Each structure stands twice: as structure tokens, then as C-alpha cells.
KOLMAR-235272 format. One record per residue (C-alpha): residue number from 1; residue in three letters; y, x, z. Coordinates in steps of 0.25 Angstrom, whole numbers. Example, Ala and Ser with C-alpha at 12.3 -4.5 7.8 and 13.67 -1.06 7.14 Angstrom:
<sites>
<num:1, residuo:ALA, y:-18, x:49, z:31>
<num:2, residuo:SER, y:-4, x:55, z:29>
</sites>
This chain:
<sites>
<num:1, residuo:UNK, y:-11, x:28, z:-143>
<num:2, residuo:UNK, y:-27, x:38, z:-140>
<num:3, residuo:UNK, y:-20, x:50, z:-138>
<num:4, residuo:UNK, y:-14, x:53, z:-126>
<num:5, residuo:UNK, y:1, x:61, z:-124>
<num:6, residuo:UNK, y:-4, x:70, z:-112>
<num:7, residuo:UNK, y:-15, x:76, z:-107>
<num:8, residuo:UNK, y:-25, x:68, z:-102>
<num:9, residuo:UNK, y:-25, x:72, z:-88>
<num:10, residuo:UNK, y:-11, x:71, z:-87>
<num:11, residuo:UNK, y:-11, x:58, z:-88>
<num:12, residuo:UNK, y:-22, x:55, z:-76>
<num:13, residuo:UNK, y:-12, x:67, z:-69>
<num:14, residuo:UNK, y:0, x:58, z:-69>
<num:15, residuo:UNK, y:-9, x:44, z:-68>
<num:16, residuo:UNK, y:-13, x:51, z:-55>
<num:17, residuo:UNK, y:0, x:57, z:-48>
<num:18, residuo:UNK, y:6, x:44, z:-53>
<num:19, residuo:UNK, y:-3, x:35, z:-45>
<num:20, residuo:UNK, y:-3, x:44, z:-34>
<num:21, residuo:UNK, y:14, x:43, z:-33>
<num:22, residuo:UNK, y:9, x:29, z:-35>
<num:23, residuo:UNK, y:0, x:28, z:-24>
<num:24, residuo:UNK, y:8, x:37, z:-14>
<num:25, residuo:UNK, y:22, x:29, z:-16>
<num:26, residuo:UNK, y:14, x:17, z:-12>
<num:27, residuo:UNK, y:8, x:20, z:-1>
<num:28, residuo:UNK, y:20, x:24, z:7>
<num:29, residuo:UNK, y:27, x:11, z:0>
<num:30, residuo:UNK, y:17, x:4, z:10>
<num:31, residuo:UNK, y:8, x:-5, z:18>
<num:32, residuo:UNK, y:4, x:-13, z:7>
<num:33, residuo:UNK, y:-6, x:-22, z:-3>
<num:34, residuo:UNK, y:-1, x:-22, z:-18>
<num:35, residuo:UNK, y:-3, x:-39, z:-15>
<num:36, residuo:UNK, y:7, x:-36, z:-5>
<num:37, residuo:UNK, y:18, x:-30, z:-15>
<num:38, residuo:UNK, y:32, x:-37, z:-17>
<num:39, residuo:UNK, y:38, x:-41, z:-29>
<num:40, residuo:UNK, y:46, x:-28, z:-27>
<num:41, residuo:UNK, y:34, x:-19, z:-23>
<num:42, residuo:UNK, y:29, x:-26, z:-36>
<num:43, residuo:UNK, y:42, x:-23, z:-45>
<num:44, residuo:UNK, y:41, x:-7, z:-39>
<num:45, residuo:UNK, y:27, x:-4, z:-42>
<num:46, residuo:UNK, y:29, x:-10, z:-56>
<num:47, residuo:UNK, y:41, x:-1, z:-57>
<num:48, residuo:UNK, y:35, x:12, z:-52>
<num:49, residuo:UNK, y:22, x:10, z:-61>
<num:50, residuo:UNK, y:34, x:9, z:-72>
<num:51, residuo:UNK, y:41, x:20, z:-67>
<num:52, residuo:UNK, y:29, x:31, z:-68>
<num:53, residuo:UNK, y:20, x:27, z:-78>
<num:54, residuo:UNK, y:29, x:35, z:-89>
<num:55, residuo:UNK, y:24, x:48, z:-76>
<num:56, residuo:UNK, y:9, x:42, z:-79>
<num:57, residuo:UNK, y:7, x:43, z:-93>
<num:58, residuo:UNK, y:18, x:52, z:-97>
<num:59, residuo:UNK, y:19, x:56, z:-110>
<num:60, residuo:UNK, y:4, x:48, z:-114>
<num:61, residuo:UNK, y:4, x:33, z:-119>
<num:62, residuo:UNK, y:-10, x:32, z:-125>
<num:63, residuo:UNK, y:-21, x:24, z:-123>
<num:64, residuo:UNK, y:-29, x:34, z:-116>
<num:65, residuo:UNK, y:-19, x:41, z:-108>
<num:66, residuo:UNK, y:-17, x:26, z:-103>
<num:67, residuo:UNK, y:-33, x:27, z:-98>
<num:68, residuo:UNK, y:-33, x:40, z:-93>
<num:69, residuo:UNK, y:-21, x:36, z:-84>
<num:70, residuo:UNK, y:-27, x:22, z:-80>
<num:71, residuo:UNK, y:-42, x:30, z:-76>
<num:72, residuo:UNK, y:-32, x:42, z:-69>
<num:73, residuo:UNK, y:-28, x:30, z:-62>
<num:74, residuo:UNK, y:-40, x:21, z:-58>
<num:75, residuo:UNK, y:-48, x:36, z:-56>
<num:76, residuo:UNK, y:-37, x:40, z:-47>
<num:77, residuo:UNK, y:-38, x:26, z:-37>
<num:78, residuo:UNK, y:-52, x:26, z:-37>
<num:79, residuo:UNK, y:-49, x:40, z:-30>
<num:80, residuo:UNK, y:-40, x:36, z:-22>
<num:81, residuo:UNK, y:-48, x:23, z:-18>
<num:82, residuo:UNK, y:-59, x:32, z:-14>
<num:83, residuo:UNK, y:-52, x:45, z:-6>
<num:84, residuo:UNK, y:-45, x:31, z:1>
<num:85, residuo:UNK, y:-61, x:24, z:5>
<num:86, residuo:UNK, y:-66, x:39, z:6>
<num:87, residuo:UNK, y:-57, x:44, z:16>
<num:88, residuo:UNK, y:-50, x:44, z:29>
<num:89, residuo:UNK, y:-41, x:48, z:39>
<num:90, residuo:UNK, y:-29, x:54, z:33>
<num:91, residuo:UNK, y:-31, x:51, z:17>
<num:92, residuo:UNK, y:-35, x:37, z:20>
<num:93, residuo:UNK, y:-25, x:35, z:28>
<num:94, residuo:UNK, y:-13, x:39, z:17>
<num:95, residuo:UNK, y:-22, x:33, z:9>
<num:96, residuo:UNK, y:-20, x:19, z:15>
<num:97, residuo:UNK, y:-11, x:21, z:25>
<num:98, residuo:UNK, y:-13, x:17, z:42>
<num:99, residuo:UNK, y:-11, x:3, z:47>
<num:100, residuo:UNK, y:4, x:3, z:57>
<num:101, residuo:UNK, y:1, x:-5, z:70>
<num:102, residuo:UNK, y:16, x:-11, z:69>
<num:103, residuo:UNK, y:15, x:-21, z:84>
<num:104, residuo:UNK, y:8, x:-16, z:94>
<num:105, residuo:UNK, y:8, x:-23, z:109>
<num:106, residuo:UNK, y:14, x:-33, z:106>
<num:107, residuo:UNK, y:27, x:-25, z:100>
<num:108, residuo:UNK, y:30, x:-23, z:85>
<num:109, residuo:UNK, y:30, x:-8, z:81>
<num:110, residuo:UNK, y:45, x:-6, z:75>
<num:111, residuo:UNK, y:45, x:11, z:71>
<num:112, residuo:UNK, y:31, x:6, z:67>
<num:113, residuo:UNK, y:35, x:-7, z:60>
<num:114, residuo:UNK, y:48, x:2, z:54>
<num:115, residuo:UNK, y:41, x:12, z:47>
<num:116, residuo:UNK, y:30, x:5, z:40>
<num:117, residuo:UNK, y:40, x:-7, z:35>
<num:118, residuo:UNK, y:37, x:-18, z:42>
<num:119, residuo:UNK, y:47, x:-28, z:48>
<num:120, residuo:UNK, y:46, x:-38, z:59>
<num:121, residuo:UNK, y:47, x:-49, z:52>
<num:122, residuo:UNK, y:34, x:-47, z:43>
<num:123, residuo:UNK, y:27, x:-42, z:56>
<num:124, residuo:UNK, y:29, x:-54, z:62>
<num:125, residuo:UNK, y:25, x:-61, z:50>
<num:126, residuo:UNK, y:12, x:-54, z:52>
<num:127, residuo:UNK, y:10, x:-57, z:66>
<num:128, residuo:UNK, y:13, x:-72, z:64>
<num:129, residuo:UNK, y:2, x:-72, z:52>
<num:130, residuo:UNK, y:-8, x:-68, z:63>
<num:131, residuo:UNK, y:-2, x:-78, z:69>
<num:132, residuo:UNK, y:5, x:-69, z:83>
<num:133, residuo:UNK, y:17, x:-73, z:86>
<num:134, residuo:UNK, y:26, x:-62, z:90>
<num:135, residuo:UNK, y:20, x:-47, z:91>
<num:136, residuo:UNK, y:19, x:-50, z:106>
<num:137, residuo:UNK, y:6, x:-55, z:101>
<num:138, residuo:UNK, y:1, x:-42, z:94>
<num:139, residuo:UNK, y:-8, x:-32, z:98>
<num:140, residuo:UNK, y:-7, x:-22, z:87>
<num:141, residuo:UNK, y:0, x:-26, z:72>
<num:142, residuo:UNK, y:-5, x:-17, z:65>
<num:143, residuo:UNK, y:1, x:-15, z:48>
<num:144, residuo:UNK, y:-13, x:-11, z:40>
<num:145, residuo:UNK, y:-11, x:-2, z:28>
<num:146, residuo:UNK, y:-14, x:-14, z:18>
<num:147, residuo:UNK, y:-3, x:-22, z:22>
<num:148, residuo:UNK, y:-7, x:-32, z:31>
<num:149, residuo:UNK, y:-1, x:-30, z:49>
<num:150, residuo:UNK, y:-12, x:-36, z:56>
<num:151, residuo:UNK, y:-12, x:-40, z:70>
<num:152, residuo:UNK, y:-21, x:-40, z:83>
<num:153, residuo:UNK, y:-14, x:-49, z:93>
<num:154, residuo:UNK, y:-14, x:-46, z:108>
<num:155, residuo:UNK, y:-22, x:-59, z:111>
<num:156, residuo:UNK, y:-39, x:-60, z:104>
<num:157, residuo:UNK, y:-39, x:-70, z:97>
<num:158, residuo:UNK, y:-23, x:-71, z:95>
<num:159, residuo:UNK, y:-24, x:-67, z:80>
<num:160, residuo:UNK, y:-23, x:-78, z:69>
<num:161, residuo:UNK, y:-27, x:-74, z:55>
<num:162, residuo:UNK, y:-18, x:-78, z:44>
<num:163, residuo:UNK, y:-25, x:-82, z:32>
<num:164, residuo:UNK, y:-20, x:-68, z:25>
<num:165, residuo:UNK, y:-16, x:-55, z:28>
<num:166, residuo:UNK, y:-2, x:-54, z:30>
<num:167, residuo:UNK, y:4, x:-40, z:21>
<num:168, residuo:UNK, y:14, x:-34, z:26>
<num:169, residuo:UNK, y:25, x:-31, z:14>
<num:170, residuo:UNK, y:33, x:-20, z:17>
<num:171, residuo:UNK, y:46, x:-22, z:12>
<num:172, residuo:UNK, y:53, x:-10, z:4>
<num:173, residuo:UNK, y:67, x:-4, z:10>
</sites>
């Protein structure tokens, strides 16, 4: 129960490697917060977590090994959070992503929308959530890094804030 079946450093290293790989996969996956996950996203995360568990623990099933892995995961998470907050430029952009303009001067930008996985129905719903009926009323619409769609109307004062922010849920294709 307490005896390690693998060296402590190996358990920590395995956990860090899987953490970084998992973080990269989620980063590539799309702009969305955990609260925005669909049931399909949740199933995917659970299955991936179950699939990579042996890669993290290797031959070890001890309580001590679990504590080492947990410490390594919390440590690398704290380190990445610190780096994200203190960095600027390319590193921060890599960790967080960057916003994407999906409409400008009353017109949708279909190439950007396609690249970001935003369909016209979802984008139009975001306009309605902001009190606008049509893209012709939009100066700028931006898919933010957190998955929300920000809208700047052409006419000042035309924007009506809803009670909640709309978050785009990227569809799996």
C-alpha cells in the first residue's frame, strides 16, 4: 500500500508529460470553458482520463505514488498558471489563444467562422442575445478566447445587454 513500484521521479515525470499533452489537446480542441461542455465533451474527457491513467501510474498503485502524482499535477498546474499570468506575447497567446473577429462592418467573415468552427445559426443567436436583429447592425463581432461572442453595434446605444453572456459551444466535426 505504501511501497512504490516505480521511482518517485518517474511518477512525477509521467504525470507532467500527460498533463502537458492533455492541456495541449484541450487547447487545440477549441475556445470553451468547462461550464460550456456538452455531454459529448464530458464523455470524451472522462474516457480520455480513464485511458491515460495507466500511462501516468505505470506499474504503481500505491497511496504514496498517488500522492506524488497528485503533487506533481498540482505543481505543474500552479506553474503554468503563474507563467500565464506573468507572461506576455507569444507564450501567453499560445497558452490562452487569441480572439477571432467573426463579423466586421455589417458582414460575416465566413473563412474565419469556418476556421473557428462557428456556424451562422450560432453567430446569429449571439447577435440576438446582444439585442441586434441582423449582422448589418454590427460594427464588430469577436469570438473571445473564453468562447463568448462580443458584439459592438454600429450605432452607439443600440446594444442591449442580456442577463447572461452567451458562450459559443464549438461543434465536434
